[in-house]
C-alpha positions in Angstrom: -7.2 -19.0 -39.4 -10.5 -18.6 -37.5 -12.8 -15.8 -38.5 -12.9 -13.9 -35.2 -9.5 -13.2 -33.6 -9.3 -14.1 -29.9 -6.3 -13.5 -27.8 -7.5 -16.3 -25.5 -6.4 -18.8 -28.0 -2.8 -17.9 -27.2 -3.1 -19.6 -23.9 -3.1 -18.4 -20.3 -0.4 -17.4 -17.8 -0.6 -16.7 -14.1 1.1 -13.5 -13.2 2.9 -13.9 -9.9 1.4 -17.4 -9.8 -2.1 -16.1 -9.1 -3.4 -13.5 -11.6 -4.6 -15.1 -14.8 -4.1 -13.3 -18.1 -4.2 -14.3 -21.8 -0.6 -14.6 -23.1 -1.2 -12.3 -26.0 -1.6 -8.7 -24.7 -1.5 -5.1 -25.9 1.1 -2.4 -25.5 -0.4 1.1 -25.1 2.7 3.1 -26.0 1.5 4.0 -29.6 -1.5 5.9 -28.5 0.7 9.0 -28.1 2.3 11.5 -30.4 5.6 11.3 -32.4 8.5 10.3 -30.2 6.1 8.9 -27.6 5.4 12.6 -26.8 2.1 14.4 -26.4 -1.3 13.6 -27.8 -1.7 11.3 -30.8 -2.5 12.8 -34.3 -5.8 10.8 -34.5 -7.1 10.7 -30.9 -10.5 9.3 -32.0 -9.0 6.4 -33.7 -6.7 5.6 -30.8 -9.7 5.6 -28.4 -11.7 3.4 -30.8 -8.7 1.0 -30.9 -8.4 0.9 -27.1 -12.1 0.1 -26.8 -11.7 -2.8 -29.2 -8.9 -4.4 -27.1 -11.1 -6.4 -24.7 -13.5 -7.3 -27.6 -10.7 -9.5 -29.0 -10.1 -11.3 -25.7 -7.1 -9.3 -24.6 -7.1 -8.9 -20.8 -3.5 -7.7 -20.3 -2.5 -4.1 -21.3 0.9 -2.7 -20.7 1.5 1.1 -20.4 3.7 3.5 -18.5 3.4 6.9 -16.9 6.1 8.2 -19.2 4.1 7.4 -22.4 3.2 10.9 -23.4 4.0 11.5 -20.6 0.7 11.2 -18.8 -1.2 10.5 -22.1 -1.5 6.7 -22.4 -2.8 6.1 -18.9 -5.5 8.8 -19.0 -6.6 7.6 -22.4 -7.0 4.0 -21.1 -9.2 5.3 -18.4 -11.2 7.4 -20.9 -11.7 4.5 -23.2 -12.2 1.5 -20.9 -13.2 2.7 -17.4 -15.1 1.1 -15.6 -12.8 -1.7 -16.7 -14.2 -5.1 -17.7 -13.9 -7.9 -15.2 -10.5 -9.6 -15.4 -8.7 -6.9 -17.3 -5.2 -6.4 -16.0 -3.5 -3.1 -16.7 0.2 -3.1 -16.0 2.1 0.2 -15.9 5.7 1.3 -15.3 7.5 4.2 -13.6 11.0 5.3 -13.1 11.8 7.5 -16.1 11.4 11.2 -16.8 10.8 12.7 -20.2 12.6 16.0 -21.1 11.2 15.8 -24.7 10.4 13.6 -27.7 12.4 10.4 -27.8 14.2 11.4 -24.6 14.2 9.0 -21.6 16.2 9.5 -18.4 16.0 7.0 -15.5 15.0 8.4 -12.1 14.8 5.9 -9.3 14.7 8.0 -6.2 12.3 6.2 -3.8 10.2 9.4 -3.3 9.8 9.8 -7.1 8.8 6.2 -7.6 6.1 6.5 -4.9 4.9 9.8 -6.4 4.5 8.2 -9.8 2.7 5.2 -8.5 0.2 7.5 -6.9 -0.2 9.5 -10.1 -0.7 6.3 -12.1 -3.4 5.3 -9.6 -5.2 8.6 -10.3 -4.7 8.6 -14.1 -5.9 5.0 -14.4 -8.7 5.4 -11.9 -7.9 2.3 -9.8 -7.3 1.7 -6.1 -4.4 -0.7 -6.7 -2.0 -1.1 -9.7 -2.2 -4.8 -10.5 1.3 -5.0 -11.9 3.8 -2.1 -11.6 7.3 -2.4 -13.2 10.4 -0.4 -12.7 11.0 1.1 -16.1 14.7 1.2 -15.7 17.1 0.7 -12.8 18.6 4.2 -12.2 22.4 3.8 -12.1 22.6 7.0 -10.0 20.6 5.6 -7.1 21.6 2.5 -5.1 19.5 -0.3 -6.6 18.6 -1.7 -3.2 16.9 1.7 -2.4 14.8 1.3 -5.6 14.0 -2.3 -4.8 13.2 -1.3 -1.2 10.7 1.3 -2.4 9.0 -1.3 -4.5 8.8 -3.7 -1.5 7.2 -0.9 0.6 4.6 -0.2 -2.1 3.8 -3.9 -2.3 3.4 -4.1 1.5 1.1 -1.1 1.5 -1.1 -2.5 -1.2 -0.5 0.4 -3.6 0.7 -2.3 -6.1 -0.3 -5.9 -6.3 2.6 -7.4 -8.2 6.0 -5.9 -9.3 8.4 -6.4 -12.1 11.5 -5.0 -13.8 12.4 -3.8 -17.3 15.6 -4.1 -19.4 17.6 -6.1 -16.8 20.1 -8.9 -16.6 19.9 -12.2 -14.7 22.1 -10.8 -12.0 19.8 -7.8 -11.5 16.7 -10.0 -11.3 18.4 -12.1 -8.7 19.4 -9.0 -6.7 15.7 -7.8 -6.8 14.4 -11.2 -5.8 16.3 -10.8 -2.5 14.0 -7.9 -1.7 10.6 -8.6 -3.4 9.0 -11.3 -5.6 9.7 -10.5 -9.2 6.5 -11.2 -11.2 7.6 -10.0 -14.7 10.6 -8.9 -16.7 10.1 -6.7 -19.7 13.1 -6.7 -22.1 13.7 -5.9 -25.8 13.3 -9.3 -27.5 12.0 -10.7 -30.7 12.6 -13.5 -33.2 15.6 -11.6 -34.6 16.8 -9.8 -31.4 17.7 -12.4 -28.9 20.4 -10.8 -26.8 18.3 -11.7 -23.7 17.9 -15.4 -24.3 19.6 -16.1 -21.0 17.2 -13.8 -19.2 14.2 -15.5 -20.8 15.5 -18.9 -19.8 16.0 -17.7 -16.2 12.5 -16.3 -16.2 11.1 -19.6 -17.4 12.9 -21.5 -14.7 11.4 -19.2 -12.1 7.9 -18.9 -13.8 8.5 -15.1 -14.2 6.4 -13.6 -17.0 8.7 -12.3 -19.8 7.2 -9.4 -21.7 9.1 -8.7 -24.9 9.0 -5.1 -26.0 9.4 -4.3 -29.7 8.1 -7.8 -30.4 7.5 -7.1 -34.1 11.1 -6.2 -34.9 11.3 -9.6 -36.7 9.0 -8.3 -39.4 11.2 -5.4 -40.2 14.8 -6.8 -39.9 14.5 -9.5 -42.5 14.2 -9.3 -46.3 11.5 -10.6 -48.6 13.5 -13.8 -49.4 14.2 -14.6 -45.7 12.8 -17.6 -43.9 10.4 -15.3 -42.0 8.9 -14.1 -45.3 8.6 -17.6 -46.7 6.9 -18.9 -43.5 4.5 -15.9 -43.6 3.5 -16.8 -47.2 3.0 -20.4 -46.3 0.6 -19.4 -43.5 -1.1 -16.7 -45.6 -0.1 -14.3 -42.8 2.0 -11.1 -42.4 5.6 -11.3 -41.2 4.5 -9.5 -38.1 1.9 -12.2 -37.3 4.6 -14.9 -37.7 6.9 -12.9 -35.5 4.3 -12.9 -32.7 3.6 -16.6 -33.3 7.3 -17.3 -32.9 7.3 -15.5 -29.5 4.3 -17.5 -28.3 6.1 -20.8 -29.2 9.4 -19.7 -27.7 8.4 -20.2 -24.1 5.2 -20.5 -22.1 6.2 -17.5 -20.0 6.5 -15.2 -23.0 3.8 -12.5 -23.0 3.9 -10.5 -26.3 2.3 -7.1 -26.2 2.2 -5.8 -29.8 1.0 -2.2 -29.8 -0.9 -0.2 -32.4 -3.1 2.9 -32.7 -5.2 1.4 -35.5 -8.2 -1.0 -35.2 -7.3 -3.0 -38.3 -3.8 -3.6 -37.1 -5.0 -4.6 -33.7 -7.2 -7.3 -35.3 -4.3 -8.5 -37.4 -2.0 -8.8 -34.4 -4.6 -10.8 -32.4 -5.1 -13.2 -35.3 -1.5 -14.3 -34.8 -2.7 -16.4 -31.9 -4.1 -18.9 -34.5 -0.8 -19.5 -36.2 0.8 -22.7 -35.3 4.5 -22.9 -36.4 6.1 -26.2 -37.0 9.3 -27.1 -35.1 11.1 -26.7 -38.4 9.7 -23.2 -39.0 10.6 -22.2 -35.5 14.2 -23.3 -35.9 14.5 -21.6 -39.3 13.5 -18.3 -37.7 15.9 -18.9 -34.8 18.7 -19.3 -37.3 18.1 -15.7 -38.5 18.7 -14.5 -35.0 21.9 -16.6 -34.6 23.3 -15.1 -37.8 22.5 -11.6 -36.7 24.0 -12.1 -33.3 27.3 -13.4 -34.8 27.4 -10.4 -37.2 27.0 -7.9 -34.3 29.8 -9.4 -32.2 
């Protein structure tokens, strides 16, 4: 691997067909307390980690108003404002937080609008470059939620819009109301329930943001193909899991998160790992086995 990690070596993607970002980004959920609740235990280290993000060529950060809540977004502003040229901060709204590890969808149009305006304030920006509906609220007609997003796009409160944890049918329903720039679903080398969604996103040039992208490093044993491939590349299983995602599709935008500077550097170094086709297929086989076992 090269001495200085650089997310730019992961390649570039145009969000919404117009906003260039490096494909390897950063997820800012972990700069919060236990259960994604409250302030982090080591706030100074979290701020230092955030300040290093652009130093490694990362120009795409994903966060949410519910991370904390209202902890991650203000910390990003404290650490990085005024933001470097070209840095894209995406955020999400549409969930409320009664307590640690508790998440409840809330998609009433007036609430979505309120949270967008709060995110604008917390991040210190005039427009949110990419805003994503954190979850479709089953208690509110989805067209009302999509209509609210369309209105905020039209008003310029948000530049691009996306969805999270959705099916192909839900993406298609949203596309009838507004252009879907991104989809953010749980996905990794060993959790591939949403392969069909990713394939659809690729066909539409929709950015696919896998959350929990490092699950492949935890769900396989020391004698697995993943561990063997990691040893071959003198890399960690987590780095190989990121490299697999980058090879999976040109629309995949991994956002591994961390609250530690050393771990951030390790994650970015994954951009330099080039998996062979044989290695890629060997890891895909792990997922196929697990999917059969779950059915």
